[in-house]
Phi, psi and omega in degrees: 000137179273163181305316180299323179290322177299313179297316179299319179296317178290327176297316177297317178300317180295318178300315181292326178300328178271002177068034183248152173270168175300320179299316181296317178295313180302315180295316181297329184257000176071037177235169178283149177303321180299322178297315178300315180298319179294321177299314182292327179282345182081012179275343174226146177274132177295138181280161177299321179298316178300311182297320178298315179293321180298325178286311187282325185267330182247324181107011180304143179274092186295316176304323176296315180300319184281321186230003176081011180247120180291140178267335179217177173290181180306155190304338180251007183282333181243146173288169179300319180295316180297317179298318178297320178296319179297315180296320178295317178303316181291342183272352183260170184291156176303324178300313179292325177299317179297319178299319179294318179299317178297317180298313180296322178296318178298319178295317179295318178298317180297317179296321179295320179295324181290332179284338183265000000 
């Protein structure tokens, strides 16, 4: 399988994960159904503009589509605030991530002590 086919396959998977048809995606993003079909088949490469709209207007996980690695849990597993926190956490240095983990663990330990 070629890279375009891998991307197309993941694009199709993402569309189905959102319960959408090719027509619905095409209409939502202002493209022809044939263009959507070609992207999913890997016969055409999805444009940056298309991918940007797919992320902002539908919520597609673009890093997953491009490299097969999910950036978050399923689209309804996190609240908007939780998703924003995960993205912010991922944007900071590993040193700062460790500091946050220690802080959260201390808070969780304190809450557990208060419950007993």
